[in-house]
C-alpha positions, 0 to 999 in steps of 0.5 A: 602648057605656058605657066604665068611667071612673076613678072620682073619689070619693077625690079631696079636694074642698078640697085646692088652695093658698089665696089670702090673705084680705085683709079683703074682702067675701065673694064670696057676699055681694057676689053677693047684696047688690051684683048680686042673685045668689042662689047655690045650695049648689055655686054659694056653694062656687065663690064662696066658694073661696080656691084658687090653682087650680080646676075646675069639672065640672058639668052642662050648664045648671046655670049655670058661666058665670054664676057665673064670670062673678059671680067675674069681676066681684067680682075686678075690683071688688074692688081697683083695676088688676085684670085678668080674662082669660076664654078660651073656644073662640070668639069667640061664647062669649066675648063671651057671658060678656062679657054676662052679666058687663056684666049685673051690673055694670049691677045696680052702677049701672056703665055698662059699656064697653069699655077701648078696645083689645080687642072684648070687654071691660068697664073698671070705674071703679077701672081693672080690667078684664075681658077676652074671648078667643077660641081663637087662641093667637098673640094672646093672649100680650099680656097679663100679670100677670092676677088672675084667668084664667077658661077656659070651656068648657074641655074644647073649648079646644085643650091649646095656648090652655091653654099659652098662658094659664097664663103671664099668671099669673107674676107677678101670683100670680093664679087659675085656674078652669077650668070645662066639662061633660066631653068624652071622656078627652082634653085639659087638662080630663080631664088637670087633673080625673084627675091634677092633684094637690093643686093642684086644688080639684075641684067636680063638679055632676051635673044631680041636684044643680041644683034648677033641672033637673026629674027629669021633664026629666032623664028625657026627656034620657036616653031621647033621648040615650042612655046616653053621652051623657047620662052626659056632658053632665048626669052629669059622666062623662069618657065614652069616646066610642069616637073614639080608634084605642085606648081610654085605659083600655087604653093607660094599663093596657098602660103600667103593665104594661110594663116599662121599657125597657133600652138 
C-alpha cells in the first residue's frame, strides 16, 4: 500500500541564505567551457545556486553525483587552499565520486593526483583538495575549515555521520549540500526536506523531468517495481515502506493531538 506523504509543493525553492559572490566565473560557465559539461535546466539550478545549505531530492540516474562532482571541482579550482569534503555511506561510493571528479579535472589539462594523506583525494595545483570519506564517523573528525561538504546518497548515511560532518564548516562558513533519492520517512535527509525551514534551498527532480530518461523505460519500471518503489526511486516521494512499528504520519498526528503532560 502507498501511504500518503506530506505535500511539499508549498515549500519555497530558493529561500536559503546566499553565499557572497566574489566575482568568480559562474559554475555553469566553468562547467561548459572548462570541462565540457553541459547541464540541463535542473542541473543549472544546482550549479548556479549560492545557497549556504542545499538539499537535492532527485530520481535515480538523473546525474546527481555528476553535477555535485562539477560543483566540487569548481569550488576547489576557483580559489587556492580550499578543502572540499565528499562523504557517502561506503568507501566504494566515495571512490566513485572521486573518479568522476578526476575525470573533470583531466579535462582541465591537469593530471589528478592524491594529496599524499588520504586514499581517495585530489590535490589541485593551487593547493585545494577534494577528499572522499566513507561512513565512518570516528575517522572524519580530523578535518576542519571545509569550503564545501557534499553528502552523497544522504538518505542512506547515518545521522551520526551527518552530525560529525557539520562542524567542519564552523570556522570556514562553508557550504553544505546533501543529495539523494529518498529512502523512507526517516533520517536527517527526510527531516531536512520536510522540516529544514528557510535555511535550506530545496531542489527536486523527478524522472519525468529528466531528458535522459525515456517514457517507455519508466512505464516498464513502474510495472516491474510496483507503485511504492517506483514513487520512491523515480518520483522523489518519501514513501513509508511499512518497516516501522508505527507509521511516521500516524505518530506525528498523535503527538500533535495530545495535550502536554502536567507534572
